[in-house]
All heavy atoms as TSV, in Angstrom:
chain	resi	resn	atom	element	x	y	z
A	1	ILE	N	N	-157.912	208.964	8.017
A	1	ILE	CA	C	-156.486	209.353	7.994
A	1	ILE	C	C	-155.774	208.488	9.067
A	1	ILE	O	O	-156.213	208.412	10.216
A	1	ILE	CB	C	-156.289	210.807	8.351
A	1	ILE	CG1	C	-156.905	211.710	7.259
A	1	ILE	CG2	C	-154.769	211.143	8.451
A	1	ILE	CD1	C	-156.815	213.193	7.581
A	2	ALA	N	N	-154.658	207.913	8.666
A	2	ALA	CA	C	-153.752	207.265	9.628
A	2	ALA	C	C	-152.636	208.252	9.992
A	2	ALA	O	O	-152.054	208.919	9.108
A	2	ALA	CB	C	-153.121	205.988	9.000
A	3	TYR	N	N	-152.413	208.419	11.283
A	3	TYR	CA	C	-151.348	209.273	11.748
A	3	TYR	C	C	-150.131	208.403	12.071
A	3	TYR	O	O	-150.230	207.414	12.828
A	3	TYR	CB	C	-151.774	210.054	12.957
A	3	TYR	CG	C	-152.812	211.095	12.624
A	3	TYR	CD1	C	-154.171	210.761	12.576
A	3	TYR	CD2	C	-152.437	212.381	12.232
A	3	TYR	CE1	C	-155.099	211.715	12.214
A	3	TYR	CE2	C	-153.385	213.381	11.897
A	3	TYR	CZ	C	-154.728	212.992	11.915
A	3	TYR	OH	O	-155.669	213.918	11.561
A	4	VAL	N	N	-148.969	208.784	11.497
A	4	VAL	CA	C	-147.741	208.072	11.761
A	4	VAL	C	C	-146.845	209.024	12.515
A	4	VAL	O	O	-146.325	210.028	11.964
A	4	VAL	CB	C	-147.042	207.661	10.427
A	4	VAL	CG1	C	-145.721	206.968	10.687
A	4	VAL	CG2	C	-148.009	206.753	9.661
A	5	ASN	N	N	-146.628	208.759	13.797
A	5	ASN	CA	C	-145.837	209.624	14.646
A	5	ASN	C	C	-144.475	208.981	14.883
A	5	ASN	O	O	-144.391	207.847	15.423
A	5	ASN	CB	C	-146.558	209.866	15.957
A	5	ASN	CG	C	-145.884	210.885	16.820
A	5	ASN	OD1	O	-145.119	211.737	16.349
A	5	ASN	ND2	N	-146.129	210.820	18.120
A	6	VAL	N	N	-143.391	209.650	14.419
A	6	VAL	CA	C	-142.084	209.080	14.508
A	6	VAL	C	C	-141.181	210.067	15.341
A	6	VAL	O	O	-141.502	211.226	15.491
A	6	VAL	CB	C	-141.438	208.804	13.137
A	6	VAL	CG1	C	-142.216	207.739	12.381
A	6	VAL	CG2	C	-141.388	210.091	12.316
A	7	SER	N	N	-140.063	209.514	15.747
A	7	SER	CA	C	-139.142	210.369	16.582
A	7	SER	C	C	-138.310	211.222	15.612
A	7	SER	O	O	-138.217	210.930	14.382
A	7	SER	CB	C	-138.224	209.461	17.411
A	7	SER	OG	O	-137.334	208.793	16.586
A	8	LYS	N	N	-137.690	212.262	16.148
A	8	LYS	CA	C	-136.862	213.186	15.351
A	8	LYS	C	C	-135.662	212.527	14.736
A	8	LYS	O	O	-135.073	213.003	13.782
A	8	LYS	CB	C	-136.487	214.388	16.185
A	8	LYS	CG	C	-135.611	213.982	17.352
A	8	LYS	CD	C	-135.314	215.198	18.248
A	8	LYS	CE	C	-134.484	214.704	19.441
A	8	LYS	NZ	N	-134.492	215.721	20.526
A	9	GLU	N	N	-135.293	211.332	15.244
A	9	GLU	CA	C	-134.133	210.624	14.705
A	9	GLU	C	C	-134.333	210.219	13.251
A	9	GLU	O	O	-133.359	210.004	12.543
A	9	GLU	CB	C	-133.837	209.368	15.558
A	9	GLU	CG	C	-133.071	209.730	16.843
A	9	GLU	CD	C	-134.020	210.299	17.954
A	9	GLU	OE1	O	-135.210	210.125	17.875
A	9	GLU	OE2	O	-133.452	210.896	18.885
A	10	ILE	N	N	-135.590	210.091	12.794
A	10	ILE	CA	C	-135.826	209.785	11.409
A	10	ILE	C	C	-135.244	210.938	10.489
A	10	ILE	O	O	-134.755	210.673	9.407
A	10	ILE	CB	C	-137.270	209.530	11.067
A	10	ILE	CG1	C	-137.345	208.816	9.692
A	10	ILE	CG2	C	-138.112	210.794	11.046
A	10	ILE	CD1	C	-138.699	208.112	9.453
A	11	GLN	N	N	-135.226	212.147	10.973
A	11	GLN	CA	C	-134.630	213.212	10.227
A	11	GLN	C	C	-133.155	213.275	10.311
A	11	GLN	O	O	-132.451	213.405	9.324
A	11	GLN	CB	C	-135.176	214.591	10.714
A	11	GLN	CG	C	-136.653	214.789	10.354
A	11	GLN	CD	C	-137.132	216.089	10.827
A	11	GLN	OE1	O	-136.956	216.478	11.986
A	11	GLN	NE2	N	-137.811	216.807	9.952
A	12	THR	N	N	-132.642	213.082	11.516
A	12	THR	CA	C	-131.144	213.131	11.714
A	12	THR	C	C	-130.396	211.924	11.261
A	12	THR	O	O	-129.237	211.962	10.908
A	12	THR	CB	C	-130.792	213.441	13.172
A	12	THR	OG1	O	-131.360	212.426	13.992
A	12	THR	CG2	C	-131.392	214.785	13.588
A	13	ASN	N	N	-131.107	210.768	11.232
A	13	ASN	CA	C	-130.441	209.523	10.827
A	13	ASN	C	C	-130.905	208.923	9.557
A	13	ASN	O	O	-130.638	207.764	9.253
A	13	ASN	CB	C	-130.607	208.479	11.961
A	13	ASN	CG	C	-129.933	208.927	13.257
A	13	ASN	OD1	O	-128.903	209.599	13.255
A	13	ASN	ND2	N	-130.492	208.558	14.361
A	14	HIS	N	N	-131.675	209.681	8.777
A	14	HIS	CA	C	-132.184	209.087	7.529
A	14	HIS	C	C	-131.014	208.754	6.625
A	14	HIS	O	O	-130.108	209.515	6.448
A	14	HIS	CB	C	-133.180	210.056	6.803
A	14	HIS	CG	C	-134.023	209.351	5.843
A	14	HIS	ND1	N	-133.677	209.174	4.562
A	14	HIS	CD2	C	-135.206	208.745	6.006
A	14	HIS	CE1	C	-134.607	208.502	3.901
A	14	HIS	NE2	N	-135.561	208.188	4.766
A	15	TRP	N	N	-131.130	207.602	5.958
A	15	TRP	CA	C	-129.990	206.997	5.299
A	15	TRP	C	C	-129.940	207.250	3.777
A	15	TRP	O	O	-129.222	206.540	3.049
A	15	TRP	CB	C	-130.004	205.536	5.564
A	15	TRP	CG	C	-131.309	204.854	5.251
A	15	TRP	CD1	C	-132.352	204.802	6.091
A	15	TRP	CD2	C	-131.734	204.247	4.054
A	15	TRP	NE1	N	-133.427	204.160	5.436
A	15	TRP	CE2	C	-133.051	203.811	4.227
A	15	TRP	CE3	C	-131.151	203.988	2.828
A	15	TRP	CZ2	C	-133.754	203.189	3.213
A	15	TRP	CZ3	C	-131.838	203.381	1.814
A	15	TRP	CH2	C	-133.104	202.962	2.042
A	16	GLY	N	N	-130.546	208.286	3.283
A	16	GLY	CA	C	-130.423	208.490	1.856
A	16	GLY	C	C	-130.839	209.831	1.388
A	16	GLY	O	O	-131.257	210.654	2.193
A	17	GLY	N	N	-130.751	210.079	0.152
A	17	GLY	CA	C	-131.145	211.366	-0.462
A	17	GLY	C	C	-132.652	211.353	-0.813
A	17	GLY	O	O	-133.447	210.686	-0.165
A	18	SER	N	N	-132.945	212.085	-1.854
A	18	SER	CA	C	-134.347	212.269	-2.282
A	18	SER	C	C	-134.996	210.943	-2.633
A	18	SER	O	O	-136.200	210.743	-2.281
A	18	SER	CB	C	-134.442	213.264	-3.389
A	18	SER	OG	O	-133.723	212.797	-4.559
A	19	ASP	N	N	-134.317	210.075	-3.309
A	19	ASP	CA	C	-134.984	208.817	-3.701
A	19	ASP	C	C	-135.313	207.950	-2.491
A	19	ASP	O	O	-136.387	207.374	-2.410
A	19	ASP	CB	C	-134.012	207.993	-4.664
A	19	ASP	CG	C	-133.947	208.612	-6.032
A	19	ASP	OD1	O	-134.840	209.403	-6.422
A	19	ASP	OD2	O	-132.943	208.267	-6.753
A	20	ARG	N	N	-134.401	207.888	-1.547
A	20	ARG	CA	C	-134.618	207.070	-0.355
A	20	ARG	C	C	-135.731	207.640	0.498
A	20	ARG	O	O	-136.511	206.921	1.134
A	20	ARG	CB	C	-133.346	206.927	0.488
A	20	ARG	CG	C	-132.201	206.202	-0.273
A	20	ARG	CD	C	-132.569	204.747	-0.442
A	20	ARG	NE	N	-131.401	204.080	-0.985
A	20	ARG	CZ	C	-131.450	203.282	-2.082
A	20	ARG	NH1	N	-132.635	203.018	-2.648
A	20	ARG	NH2	N	-130.383	202.704	-2.519
A	21	GLU	N	N	-135.773	208.945	0.594
A	21	GLU	CA	C	-136.828	209.612	1.388
A	21	GLU	C	C	-138.174	209.318	0.730
A	21	GLU	O	O	-139.144	208.954	1.390
A	21	GLU	CB	C	-136.620	211.102	1.458
A	21	GLU	CG	C	-137.660	211.808	2.278
A	21	GLU	CD	C	-137.442	213.337	2.380
A	21	GLU	OE1	O	-136.405	213.820	1.897
A	21	GLU	OE2	O	-138.343	213.946	2.875
A	22	ALA	N	N	-138.274	209.410	-0.610
A	22	ALA	CA	C	-139.514	209.099	-1.296
A	22	ALA	C	C	-139.909	207.654	-1.080
A	22	ALA	O	O	-141.103	207.322	-0.847
A	22	ALA	CB	C	-139.391	209.389	-2.801
A	23	GLN	N	N	-138.955	206.753	-1.102
A	23	GLN	CA	C	-139.219	205.312	-0.829
A	23	GLN	C	C	-139.754	205.142	0.589
A	23	GLN	O	O	-140.680	204.321	0.784
A	23	GLN	CB	C	-138.049	204.484	-1.079
A	23	GLN	CG	C	-137.658	204.359	-2.496
A	23	GLN	CD	C	-136.295	203.606	-2.694
A	23	GLN	OE1	O	-135.518	203.420	-1.786
A	23	GLN	NE2	N	-136.053	203.175	-3.918
A	24	THR	N	N	-139.149	205.810	1.535
A	24	THR	CA	C	-139.626	205.675	2.949
A	24	THR	C	C	-141.047	206.139	3.047
A	24	THR	O	O	-141.936	205.378	3.616
A	24	THR	CB	C	-138.731	206.553	3.853
A	24	THR	OG1	O	-137.370	206.085	3.812
A	24	THR	CG2	C	-139.188	206.463	5.363
A	25	VAL	N	N	-141.362	207.319	2.588
A	25	VAL	CA	C	-142.730	207.862	2.678
A	25	VAL	C	C	-143.706	206.999	1.905
A	25	VAL	O	O	-144.804	206.670	2.410
A	25	VAL	CB	C	-142.757	209.348	2.214
A	25	VAL	CG1	C	-144.203	209.847	2.122
A	25	VAL	CG2	C	-141.926	210.202	3.159
A	26	ASP	N	N	-143.317	206.633	0.657
A	26	ASP	CA	C	-144.244	205.854	-0.127
A	26	ASP	C	C	-144.545	204.476	0.408
A	26	ASP	O	O	-145.683	204.031	0.364
A	26	ASP	CB	C	-143.657	205.744	-1.572
A	26	ASP	CG	C	-144.698	205.691	-2.638
A	26	ASP	OD1	O	-145.781	206.256	-2.471
A	26	ASP	OD2	O	-144.403	205.075	-3.691
A	27	SER	N	N	-143.496	203.840	0.962
A	27	SER	CA	C	-143.764	202.439	1.477
A	27	SER	C	C	-144.750	202.482	2.672
A	27	SER	O	O	-145.596	201.642	2.768
A	27	SER	CB	C	-142.426	201.798	1.889
A	27	SER	OG	O	-141.785	202.467	2.952
A	28	VAL	N	N	-144.597	203.530	3.540
A	28	VAL	CA	C	-145.528	203.608	4.664
A	28	VAL	C	C	-146.936	203.947	4.146
A	28	VAL	O	O	-147.925	203.308	4.555
A	28	VAL	CB	C	-145.047	204.696	5.656
A	28	VAL	CG1	C	-146.064	204.953	6.773
A	28	VAL	CG2	C	-143.717	204.238	6.290
A	29	PHE	N	N	-147.019	204.877	3.218
A	29	PHE	CA	C	-148.309	205.275	2.641
A	29	PHE	C	C	-149.002	204.054	1.951
A	29	PHE	O	O	-150.153	203.708	2.250
A	29	PHE	CB	C	-148.146	206.365	1.603
A	29	PHE	CG	C	-149.364	206.625	0.775
A	29	PHE	CD1	C	-150.451	207.322	1.319
A	29	PHE	CD2	C	-149.485	206.116	-0.462
A	29	PHE	CE1	C	-151.613	207.540	0.581
A	29	PHE	CE2	C	-150.613	206.291	-1.227
A	29	PHE	CZ	C	-151.702	207.001	-0.719
A	30	LEU	N	N	-148.197	203.346	1.086
A	30	LEU	CA	C	-148.822	202.212	0.392
A	30	LEU	C	C	-149.226	201.054	1.338
A	30	LEU	O	O	-150.227	200.410	1.089
A	30	LEU	CB	C	-147.870	201.710	-0.712
A	30	LEU	CG	C	-147.629	202.735	-1.852
A	30	LEU	CD1	C	-146.502	202.232	-2.743
A	30	LEU	CD2	C	-148.919	202.872	-2.669
A	31	SER	N	N	-148.477	200.859	2.379
A	31	SER	CA	C	-148.799	199.803	3.347
A	31	SER	C	C	-150.066	200.151	4.145
A	31	SER	O	O	-150.999	199.350	4.224
A	31	SER	CB	C	-147.639	199.604	4.336
A	31	SER	OG	O	-146.518	199.088	3.666
A	32	LEU	N	N	-150.112	201.367	4.628
A	32	LEU	CA	C	-151.292	201.740	5.481
A	32	LEU	C	C	-152.540	201.924	4.686
A	32	LEU	O	O	-153.622	201.617	5.198
A	32	LEU	CB	C	-150.970	203.035	6.260
A	32	LEU	CG	C	-149.938	202.890	7.365
A	32	LEU	CD1	C	-149.636	204.225	8.001
A	32	LEU	CD2	C	-150.416	201.885	8.408
A	33	THR	N	N	-152.484	202.317	3.464
A	33	THR	CA	C	-153.726	202.488	2.663
A	33	THR	C	C	-154.223	201.155	2.158
A	33	THR	O	O	-155.317	201.128	1.537
A	33	THR	CB	C	-153.488	203.470	1.478
A	33	THR	OG1	O	-152.428	203.077	0.683
A	33	THR	CG2	C	-153.301	204.890	1.996
A	34	GLN	N	N	-153.572	200.093	2.434
A	34	GLN	CA	C	-154.125	198.713	2.216
A	34	GLN	C	C	-155.173	198.367	3.262
A	34	GLN	O	O	-155.954	197.428	3.093
A	34	GLN	CB	C	-153.028	197.643	2.173
A	34	GLN	CG	C	-152.052	197.806	0.981
A	34	GLN	CD	C	-152.784	197.745	-0.333
A	34	GLN	OE1	O	-153.475	196.733	-0.600
A	34	GLN	NE2	N	-152.622	198.702	-1.177
A	35	VAL	N	N	-155.134	199.050	4.425
A	35	VAL	CA	C	-156.065	198.832	5.481
A	35	VAL	C	C	-157.428	199.436	5.081
A	35	VAL	O	O	-157.414	200.640	4.742
A	35	VAL	CB	C	-155.599	199.409	6.837
A	35	VAL	CG1	C	-156.585	199.190	7.930
A	35	VAL	CG2	C	-154.222	198.736	7.207
A	36	PRO	N	N	-158.505	198.690	5.137
A	36	PRO	CA	C	-159.780	199.276	4.785
A	36	PRO	C	C	-160.135	200.528	5.603
A	36	PRO	O	O	-159.935	200.533	6.838
A	36	PRO	CB	C	-160.804	198.133	5.103
A	36	PRO	CG	C	-160.026	196.900	4.985
A	36	PRO	CD	C	-158.605	197.244	5.502
A	37	GLY	N	N	-160.553	201.569	4.922
A	37	GLY	CA	C	-160.923	202.799	5.567
A	37	GLY	C	C	-159.804	203.845	5.671
A	37	GLY	O	O	-160.061	205.007	5.952
A	38	ILE	N	N	-158.541	203.450	5.376
A	38	ILE	CA	C	-157.503	204.401	5.393
A	38	ILE	C	C	-157.163	204.865	3.942
A	38	ILE	O	O	-156.806	204.014	3.114
A	38	ILE	CB	C	-156.210	203.837	6.047
A	38	ILE	CG1	C	-156.478	203.535	7.498
A	38	ILE	CG2	C	-155.026	204.851	5.879
A	38	ILE	CD1	C	-155.374	202.921	8.248
A	39	GLU	N	N	-157.412	206.169	3.747
A	39	GLU	CA	C	-157.193	206.681	2.400
A	39	GLU	C	C	-156.070	207.748	2.338
A	39	GLU	O	O	-155.582	208.120	1.327
A	39	GLU	CB	C	-158.455	207.271	1.857
A	39	GLU	CG	C	-159.542	206.209	1.670
A	39	GLU	CD	C	-160.837	206.827	1.203
A	39	GLU	OE1	O	-160.915	208.095	0.923
A	39	GLU	OE2	O	-161.829	206.072	1.147
A	40	LYS	N	N	-155.680	208.227	3.578
A	40	LYS	CA	C	-154.607	209.259	3.695
A	40	LYS	C	C	-153.744	208.948	4.831
A	40	LYS	O	O	-154.156	208.234	5.780
A	40	LYS	CB	C	-155.291	210.684	3.918
A	40	LYS	CG	C	-156.096	211.127	2.753
A	40	LYS	CD	C	-156.685	212.514	3.083
A	40	LYS	CE	C	-157.561	212.993	2.007
A	40	LYS	NZ	N	-158.072	214.385	2.285
A	41	VAL	N	N	-152.475	209.418	4.742
A	41	VAL	CA	C	-151.516	209.207	5.852
A	41	VAL	C	C	-150.903	210.600	6.177
A	41	VAL	O	O	-150.422	211.260	5.311
A	41	VAL	CB	C	-150.401	208.231	5.387
A	41	VAL	CG1	C	-149.333	208.105	6.488
A	41	VAL	CG2	C	-151.018	206.871	5.080
A	42	GLN	N	N	-150.926	210.873	7.468
A	42	GLN	CA	C	-150.313	212.145	7.938
A	42	GLN	C	C	-149.095	211.768	8.807
A	42	GLN	O	O	-149.253	211.063	9.808
A	42	GLN	CB	C	-151.299	212.959	8.819
A	42	GLN	CG	C	-150.661	214.203	9.429
A	42	GLN	CD	C	-150.261	215.234	8.408
A	42	GLN	OE1	O	-151.118	215.758	7.716
A	42	GLN	NE2	N	-148.957	215.496	8.286
A	43	PHE	N	N	-147.934	212.213	8.400
A	43	PHE	CA	C	-146.691	211.969	9.135
A	43	PHE	C	C	-146.572	213.099	10.193
A	43	PHE	O	O	-146.795	214.263	9.912
A	43	PHE	CB	C	-145.505	211.999	8.223
A	43	PHE	CG	C	-145.304	210.759	7.399
A	43	PHE	CD1	C	-145.987	210.580	6.250
A	43	PHE	CD2	C	-144.505	209.688	7.915
A	43	PHE	CE1	C	-145.848	209.412	5.476
A	43	PHE	CE2	C	-144.356	208.571	7.103
A	43	PHE	CZ	C	-145.058	208.422	5.922
A	44	LEU	N	N	-146.150	212.702	11.386
A	44	LEU	CA	C	-145.851	213.627	12.451
A	44	LEU	C	C	-144.446	213.254	13.006
A	44	LEU	O	O	-144.094	212.095	13.039
A	44	LEU	CB	C	-146.865	213.503	13.617
A	44	LEU	CG	C	-148.315	213.684	13.243
A	44	LEU	CD1	C	-149.166	213.319	14.441
A	44	LEU	CD2	C	-148.575	215.112	12.799
A	45	ILE	N	N	-143.710	214.294	13.361
A	45	ILE	CA	C	-142.389	214.023	14.010
A	45	ILE	C	C	-142.527	214.596	15.390
A	45	ILE	O	O	-142.782	215.818	15.616
A	45	ILE	CB	C	-141.264	214.682	13.191
A	45	ILE	CG1	C	-141.202	214.010	11.809
A	45	ILE	CG2	C	-139.934	214.512	13.943
A	45	ILE	CD1	C	-140.136	214.456	10.868
A	46	GLU	N	N	-142.373	213.709	16.370
A	46	GLU	CA	C	-142.479	214.077	17.767
A	46	GLU	C	C	-143.847	214.744	18.014
A	46	GLU	O	O	-143.959	215.697	18.768
A	46	GLU	CB	C	-141.348	215.011	18.214
A	46	GLU	CG	C	-139.963	214.490	18.004
A	46	GLU	CD	C	-139.543	213.479	19.039
A	46	GLU	OE1	O	-140.051	213.484	20.168
A	46	GLU	OE2	O	-138.671	212.599	18.673
A	47	GLY	N	N	-144.914	214.216	17.348
A	47	GLY	CA	C	-146.256	214.709	17.526
A	47	GLY	C	C	-146.607	215.978	16.791
A	47	GLY	O	O	-147.730	216.480	16.917
A	48	GLU	N	N	-145.710	216.493	15.994
A	48	GLU	CA	C	-145.917	217.800	15.285
A	48	GLU	C	C	-145.825	217.563	13.799
A	48	GLU	O	O	-144.995	216.781	13.277
A	48	GLU	CB	C	-144.887	218.817	15.685
A	48	GLU	CG	C	-144.856	219.110	17.189
A	48	GLU	CD	C	-146.071	219.863	17.656
A	48	GLU	OE1	O	-146.619	220.711	16.871
A	48	GLU	OE2	O	-146.522	219.698	18.800
A	49	LYS	N	N	-146.637	218.334	13.020
A	49	LYS	CA	C	-146.499	218.368	11.570
A	49	LYS	C	C	-145.199	219.017	11.240
A	49	LYS	O	O	-144.761	219.984	11.948
A	49	LYS	CB	C	-147.692	219.110	10.940
A	49	LYS	CG	C	-148.968	218.350	11.008
A	49	LYS	CD	C	-150.078	219.121	10.336
A	49	LYS	CE	C	-151.380	218.418	10.413
A	49	LYS	NZ	N	-152.452	219.187	9.728
A	50	THR	N	N	-144.584	218.607	10.231
A	50	THR	CA	C	-143.303	219.196	9.705
A	50	THR	C	C	-143.303	219.180	8.184
A	50	THR	O	O	-144.113	218.502	7.562
A	50	THR	CB	C	-142.028	218.440	10.281
A	50	THR	OG1	O	-140.906	219.176	10.005
A	50	THR	CG2	C	-142.005	217.070	9.706
A	51	GLU	N	N	-142.455	220.004	7.600
A	51	GLU	CA	C	-142.454	220.192	6.163
A	51	GLU	C	C	-142.013	218.931	5.414
A	51	GLU	O	O	-142.681	218.516	4.489
A	51	GLU	CB	C	-141.574	221.356	5.802
A	51	GLU	CG	C	-141.794	221.883	4.412
A	51	GLU	CD	C	-141.008	223.144	4.147
A	51	GLU	OE1	O	-141.067	224.085	4.997
A	51	GLU	OE2	O	-140.460	223.282	3.055
A	52	THR	N	N	-140.903	218.345	5.872
A	52	THR	CA	C	-140.381	217.124	5.184
A	52	THR	C	C	-139.746	216.199	6.206
A	52	THR	O	O	-139.464	216.575	7.312
A	52	THR	CB	C	-139.316	217.504	4.110
A	52	THR	OG1	O	-138.153	217.957	4.821
A	52	THR	CG2	C	-139.819	218.469	3.114
A	53	LEU	N	N	-139.504	214.937	5.743
A	53	LEU	CA	C	-138.751	214.022	6.627
A	53	LEU	C	C	-137.241	214.363	6.541
A	53	LEU	O	O	-136.572	214.414	7.573
A	53	LEU	CB	C	-138.895	212.614	6.152
A	53	LEU	CG	C	-140.145	211.792	6.549
A	53	LEU	CD1	C	-140.047	210.387	6.036
A	53	LEU	CD2	C	-140.324	211.846	8.063
A	54	ALA	N	N	-136.731	214.542	5.294
A	54	ALA	CA	C	-135.372	214.782	5.181
A	54	ALA	C	C	-135.036	215.821	4.100
A	54	ALA	O	O	-133.999	215.711	3.389
A	54	ALA	CB	C	-134.601	213.426	4.875
A	55	GLY	N	N	-135.983	216.732	3.809
A	55	GLY	CA	C	-135.724	217.813	2.923
A	55	GLY	C	C	-136.262	217.655	1.513
A	55	GLY	O	O	-136.061	218.571	0.711
A	56	HIS	N	N	-136.883	216.534	1.174
A	56	HIS	CA	C	-137.269	216.308	-0.217
A	56	HIS	C	C	-138.730	216.032	-0.503
A	56	HIS	O	O	-139.176	216.365	-1.610
A	56	HIS	CB	C	-136.403	215.141	-0.787
A	56	HIS	CG	C	-134.985	215.298	-0.602
A	56	HIS	ND1	N	-134.170	216.148	-1.342
A	56	HIS	CD2	C	-134.120	214.748	0.310
A	56	HIS	CE1	C	-132.946	216.089	-0.964
A	56	HIS	NE2	N	-132.879	215.247	0.053
A	57	VAL	N	N	-139.447	215.417	0.447
A	57	VAL	CA	C	-140.820	215.017	0.205
A	57	VAL	C	C	-141.724	215.712	1.190
A	57	VAL	O	O	-141.518	215.644	2.412
A	57	VAL	CB	C	-141.027	213.458	0.342
A	57	VAL	CG1	C	-142.432	213.083	0.176
A	57	VAL	CG2	C	-140.127	212.737	-0.618
A	58	SER	N	N	-142.648	216.456	0.678
A	58	SER	CA	C	-143.569	217.246	1.520
A	58	SER	C	C	-144.482	216.365	2.317
A	58	SER	O	O	-145.129	215.459	1.791
A	58	SER	CB	C	-144.416	218.185	0.649
A	58	SER	OG	O	-145.307	218.920	1.441
A	59	ILE	N	N	-144.434	216.513	3.651
A	59	ILE	CA	C	-145.351	215.734	4.516
A	59	ILE	C	C	-146.163	216.615	5.427
A	59	ILE	O	O	-146.684	216.170	6.464
A	59	ILE	CB	C	-144.555	214.704	5.331
A	59	ILE	CG1	C	-143.495	215.374	6.243
A	59	ILE	CG2	C	-143.916	213.674	4.434
A	59	ILE	CD1	C	-142.930	214.492	7.295
A	60	ASP	N	N	-146.278	217.904	5.111
A	60	ASP	CA	C	-146.951	218.857	6.019
A	60	ASP	C	C	-148.448	218.695	5.934
A	60	ASP	O	O	-149.204	219.189	6.827
A	60	ASP	CB	C	-146.536	220.285	5.756
A	60	ASP	CG	C	-146.807	220.709	4.308
A	60	ASP	OD1	O	-146.802	219.860	3.427
A	60	ASP	OD2	O	-146.941	221.944	4.099
A	61	LYS	N	N	-148.960	217.991	4.910
A	61	LYS	CA	C	-150.357	217.707	4.766
A	61	LYS	C	C	-150.562	216.236	4.589
A	61	LYS	O	O	-149.627	215.503	4.235
A	61	LYS	CB	C	-150.956	218.424	3.540
A	61	LYS	CG	C	-150.846	219.950	3.599
A	61	LYS	CD	C	-151.420	220.577	2.374
A	61	LYS	CE	C	-151.422	222.075	2.561
A	61	LYS	NZ	N	-150.408	222.735	1.788
A	62	PRO	N	N	-151.752	215.718	4.883
A	62	PRO	CA	C	-151.977	214.265	4.666
A	62	PRO	C	C	-151.682	213.876	3.214
A	62	PRO	O	O	-152.040	214.593	2.256
A	62	PRO	CB	C	-153.482	214.065	5.019
A	62	PRO	CG	C	-153.786	215.230	5.888
A	62	PRO	CD	C	-152.993	216.358	5.403
A	63	ILE	N	N	-151.017	212.756	3.079
A	63	ILE	CA	C	-150.641	212.199	1.750
A	63	ILE	C	C	-151.851	211.331	1.296
A	63	ILE	O	O	-152.296	210.439	2.046
A	63	ILE	CB	C	-149.360	211.387	1.826
A	63	ILE	CG1	C	-148.261	212.346	2.222
A	63	ILE	CG2	C	-149.102	210.691	0.502
A	63	ILE	CD1	C	-146.967	211.652	2.590
A	64	SER	N	N	-152.321	211.584	0.080
A	64	SER	CA	C	-153.502	210.843	-0.402
A	64	SER	C	C	-153.169	210.093	-1.714
A	64	SER	O	O	-154.065	209.444	-2.251
A	64	SER	CB	C	-154.655	211.778	-0.630
A	64	SER	OG	O	-154.304	212.822	-1.518
A	65	ASP	N	N	-151.955	210.272	-2.192
A	65	ASP	CA	C	-151.573	209.601	-3.486
A	65	ASP	C	C	-150.136	209.109	-3.328
A	65	ASP	O	O	-149.299	209.715	-2.609
A	65	ASP	CB	C	-151.649	210.568	-4.665
A	65	ASP	CG	C	-153.041	211.020	-4.985
A	65	ASP	OD1	O	-153.909	210.143	-5.216
A	65	ASP	OD2	O	-153.315	212.233	-4.911
A	66	PRO	N	N	-149.768	208.087	-4.077
A	66	PRO	CA	C	-148.362	207.626	-4.082
A	66	PRO	C	C	-147.452	208.733	-4.489
A	66	PRO	O	O	-147.812	209.694	-5.217
A	66	PRO	CB	C	-148.344	206.469	-5.075
A	66	PRO	CG	C	-149.739	205.996	-5.165
A	66	PRO	CD	C	-150.631	207.205	-4.913
A	67	ILE	N	N	-146.221	208.671	-4.003
A	67	ILE	CA	C	-145.187	209.680	-4.316
A	67	ILE	C	C	-144.780	209.528	-5.836
A	67	ILE	O	O	-144.532	208.462	-6.264
A	67	ILE	CB	C	-143.960	209.513	-3.469
A	67	ILE	CG1	C	-144.361	209.660	-1.969
A	67	ILE	CG2	C	-142.880	210.570	-3.762
A	67	ILE	CD1	C	-145.060	210.893	-1.523
A	68	THR	N	N	-144.692	210.650	-6.513
A	68	THR	CA	C	-144.258	210.658	-7.904
A	68	THR	C	C	-142.937	211.373	-8.013
A	68	THR	O	O	-142.608	212.232	-7.151
A	68	THR	CB	C	-145.289	211.353	-8.821
A	68	THR	OG1	O	-145.404	212.690	-8.439
A	68	THR	CG2	C	-146.647	210.661	-8.726
A	69	PRO	N	N	-142.137	211.159	-9.049
A	69	PRO	CA	C	-140.853	211.876	-9.199
A	69	PRO	C	C	-141.075	213.379	-9.192
A	69	PRO	O	O	-140.253	214.157	-8.711
A	69	PRO	CB	C	-140.312	211.381	-10.494
A	69	PRO	CG	C	-140.889	210.016	-10.716
A	69	PRO	CD	C	-142.326	210.121	-10.043
A	70	GLU	N	N	-142.193	213.864	-9.711
A	70	GLU	CA	C	-142.472	215.286	-9.778
A	70	GLU	C	C	-142.691	215.920	-8.419
A	70	GLU	O	O	-142.533	217.114	-8.241
A	70	GLU	CB	C	-143.678	215.569	-10.659
A	70	GLU	CG	C	-143.541	215.178	-12.121
A	70	GLU	CD	C	-143.732	213.637	-12.357
A	70	GLU	OE1	O	-144.514	213.017	-11.623
A	70	GLU	OE2	O	-143.136	213.162	-13.249
A	71	SER	N	N	-143.074	215.131	-7.445
A	71	SER	CA	C	-143.371	215.656	-6.129
A	71	SER	C	C	-142.135	215.672	-5.213
A	71	SER	O	O	-142.233	216.073	-4.029
A	71	SER	CB	C	-144.496	214.899	-5.472
A	71	SER	OG	O	-144.122	213.540	-5.235
A	72	VAL	N	N	-141.026	215.219	-5.688
A	72	VAL	CA	C	-139.792	215.106	-4.879
A	72	VAL	C	C	-138.831	216.271	-5.220
A	72	VAL	O	O	-138.473	216.465	-6.415
A	72	VAL	CB	C	-139.077	213.739	-5.116
A	72	VAL	CG1	C	-137.815	213.685	-4.319
A	72	VAL	CG2	C	-140.003	212.591	-4.779
A	73	LYS	N	N	-138.456	217.009	-4.211
A	73	LYS	CA	C	-137.455	218.108	-4.411
A	73	LYS	C	C	-136.091	217.442	-4.473
A	73	LYS	O	O	-135.715	216.643	-3.655
A	73	LYS	CB	C	-137.511	219.046	-3.210
A	73	LYS	CG	C	-138.772	219.760	-2.983
A	73	LYS	CD	C	-138.674	220.631	-1.763
A	73	LYS	CE	C	-140.027	221.054	-1.234
A	73	LYS	NZ	N	-139.959	221.670	0.083
A	74	GLN	N	N	-135.327	217.871	-5.438
A	74	GLN	CA	C	-133.961	217.339	-5.596
A	74	GLN	C	C	-132.932	218.039	-4.738
A	74	GLN	O	O	-133.042	219.061	-4.319
A	74	GLN	CB	C	-133.585	217.361	-7.090
A	74	GLN	CG	C	-134.390	216.462	-7.892
A	74	GLN	CD	C	-134.357	214.959	-7.502
A	74	GLN	OE1	O	-133.317	214.386	-7.195
A	74	GLN	NE2	N	-135.506	214.329	-7.500
């Protein structure tokens, strides 16, 4: 598991709706899982697990698959 720890500003300053949030999470996931041995990505905000980045994509558990439209809350 790769842990991605970001500041709370990602929540308050995120620049888009559900599609942009999915792109943000997916791009980090897809990039990090290219590194040998990394199969999951856990996002942390200020060192803590949280439900979503901006209200649409669940990040409270390690992500092990690319984001699909079905997994995004509208």
